[in-house]
C-alpha positions, 0 to 999 in steps of 0.5 A: 157784302162787298160784292153786293155793294158793288153791284148796287153801285155799278147799277146806280152809277150805270144808270146815272151815266145812261141817263146824262149821256142820253141827253147827247146821243145813244153813243155818248150814253153807251160810253157814260154808262160804262164809266158810271159803272166803274165808277159805281163799282169802285165807290161801292167797294170803298164803302164796303172796306171803310164801314164793314171792316 
């Protein structure tokens, strides 16, 4: 379940980062997508640890 929540967080974070970065430009969208993916994985795993263990 931890991996599933990390995947969902990565997807949501990457999408949000891309959407925000696309307002500025393509390279900014790419970089913010990477950052958003990392943040999403972190929070997805934190949620899994907090509620599932």
